[in-house]
N, C-alpha and C positions, 0 to 999 in steps of 0.2 A: 811697866805696863806693856802689854802686847797688843799691837794693832794690825789689822789686816783688811783686805778688800772683802766684800760680801760675795765670795765665790768659793766653790768647793775646796780646791787645793790650798789657797791661802788660809782658809779656815782650819784645815787639817794641820797645816804648818804652825798656825797660831796656837793650836792645842798642844803641839809638841813643845813650842817655846814656853808655854804656860807651865808645863811640867818641869822643864829644865830650870826655869828661873823662879818657880813657885809664885807666879804673878797672874794678873787678871787679863784675859783676852777681850778685845772689843773691836768693832768695826771702825774704819777711818771716820773721823768726824763725831764719834760718840764719846770722846774722852771726857767732855764736860759733865756727862751724866754720872761719872765715877767719883765726883767730888774731890777729896784730898788726894786720891790715887792718881789723878791726872797729872800731878807734878812729879811723879816718879820717872825713872829712866824709861825710855821708849825703845822697844824692839819691834821692827817692822818685818812681819812674817813674809811679806811679798818679795823681799829681796834676798831671802835665804833659800838655798837648795834643800830639797827634801832629803837627799842622801846625807847631807851634812848634819841635818837635824836628827836623823835616825841614829847616826854614830854618836852624837852628843848625848842623846837620851840614854843610850846604852852605857856610856862612860859615867854620866852623872847620877843616873837613877837605877841602872841595872836592868832596864826594861828593853826587851827585844821586840822592836816593832818593824823589823825588816819586811814583814808581810805587807806593809804599806807600798812597797815597791812592786808588788805583784797584783794578781787579780783581786784579792780581798781589798786592797787599797782602792782599786777602781770601783768596787762595789760600794765602799764607804763614801767615795766621792759622789756616786750617783744618788745615794740616799741623802747626802747633805744637799745636793742640788734640788731634790724633790722637796725637802723640808724648807728650803729657802723660798719656795713658791707657796707654802702653806700660810694662809692668812691668819695670823695670831700675834698678839703683842709680845708674847714670850718666845717667839720663834728663834731669835739669836741665842737666848739662854739655853733652850733645849738642844740646839745644834752643838754648841760648845760643850755642854755637859755630856751629851752622848758621845762625842768624839773623845772626851777625856776618859769615859768608861771603856771605850774600845782600846785606848792606849794602855790603860791600867790592867784590864782584865782579859784582853784579847778580842779579836774581831768576832768570834763566835758568840761571846757574851752579848755583844751589841746587836748583831744580826738576828739572833734568836729572841731578842727582846726580854732578856732575863731580868735586868734591873728595871725599876720604875721609869726612869728617864729613857732608857733604851726602848722600852715598850711603847712609850709615847712617840719616840723618834721613828720607829718602824711603822707604827700605826698611821702617822701623818704622811709618810712617804706613800703608803698604800692608798690613802684618801686622795692624794693628788693624782696618782696613777689612775684610780677609778674614775675620777672626774673627766680626765682626758678620754678614757674608754667610753664612758657614757655619752659624752658630747659627740663622738664619732657616729653614734647611732641615733642621737636625738636631734641634732642640728639639721634644719631644712633651709637651704639657701634659696633666696629669691633672685631671679634674673634681673640684671641691671645693664645699662648700655656698655659698649666697649668690651664685650666678653668678660663681664664682671658678675660675680655671685656675692650676694650680701646676706648676712644673718645676724641676729642679735641673740647670743647664747646667754644662758643663765649660769654664771660662774660664781663659785664661792672662794676660789683661789686664783693665783696668778698663772693661769695655764693657757691663755689665749694663743700665744705664739707656738706652743707645743701642738695645740689643736690644728692650727693653720698648716703647720709642717706635715702633720699626719694626713691632711686632706689633699696634699699636692698630687700624690699618685692617683687619687680618685678623679681629680679634675686637672689634668695636665694642660699647660699653656693657657691657664685661666687666672684672672686676677680675683683673689679671694679677700673678702672684707668681713671682719667681725666688729660689730658695734659694741662698745663698752662705755656706757654712760654718755659723756659728752665727747668722747674721742672714738676713733676707729682705728683698728689695726689692719693694715693691708699687706698681703703677701703677693708680690708680683715679680716674675723673673728671678725667683729665689731670694729676693730681698724683702725684709719686713720693715714697714715704715708706719709711724703714728701720725694721724692727721685728724682734722675736725670731722665729727660725725654728721654734721648737718646735711651735707650733700647726699648722704645715703639713707637718711631717715624715711623719705617718701616711699622707698621700695619695700622696706619691711613693714610699713603701715598699710600695705595693699590688702584690704579686707577680702577681696575675691580670692586671693591666694590662700589666706588662712581658712576661708570657708570651704575651699576645695579639700583641704586636709581633714577638716571636721566632718565633711560629708563622707569622705573615704572611710575614716575610722568608724563612723556611726554605722556604715553599711556592713562592716566586719563584725560589729558587736552582736553577740547572741545573749539576750536578756535572761533566758532560761538557764544559762550556764555561767551566771555571774559568780566570780570568785575574786573579791576585792583584795584579799590577802595575797593571793598569787600575783595579781596585777601590780600590787604595790611593791612586790619583790622585784619585778621587772622595771617598773617605773616608780621610783621613790616619790613619796608624797610631796617633797620639797619642790618637785618639778610640775606638779599638777596644774598650777596656775599659769604655767608657761606653755605647755604642750597642748595641742588640740585634743589628743586622746586623754590627756590628763584632766581636761575639763569635763569630758564624758565620765571618767572615773569618779571625779569629785561629785558630780551630780548623782551617779548611781550609788555611791557610798552613803549619801545623805537620805536615801529612800528607806 
């Protein structure tokens, strides 16, 4: 059995070990889910160097994966990192399978999404990236005391920390808070911390602040030039119940 931490390079090394030993990779703590396989010999990918594994794979399987030591390896690691943020029950299975395809058939096979698994792998990385990009344009922060800005984003994947880091250049020397269900993620002085959301809820529930946005977008709307399809391309329907302008679009689409 191959075990590793749920992080890009340990996962890639676990995929290498899986090829070398013809065994199953999994995350630390998930051995019990493998049934009888959990009692086999364990190889910890976290403790082995990448260079050692690339040499072993060449010797045992005849596969040249030295590209892992260069920029294609960095690209694979970034794609793995994005997939780890994608919210799906088969996330680990897709990541391990895509890494295996990259090792067997080359990085271009994986990056171009040629195989079914690689296609899903690349697609999910794009979805995560698009969510971060969309939130940078959609999130409206509400002022709070102590130079703090608060917002409640509508997220479908684990991207809150990435979004906060992207906002830093826009709001320097400011404490940024994103509310996620019962918890809040705060970025202050370059450090991200998780804390209870209760203290920040009153600021995002400010009806006057929301009404101001609705008034602004209503003033920009031209009924005679209504184009719901074009608007939906810019603002996907899944955000309509969250954004002020989305509520306007939803009302207009129903007419």
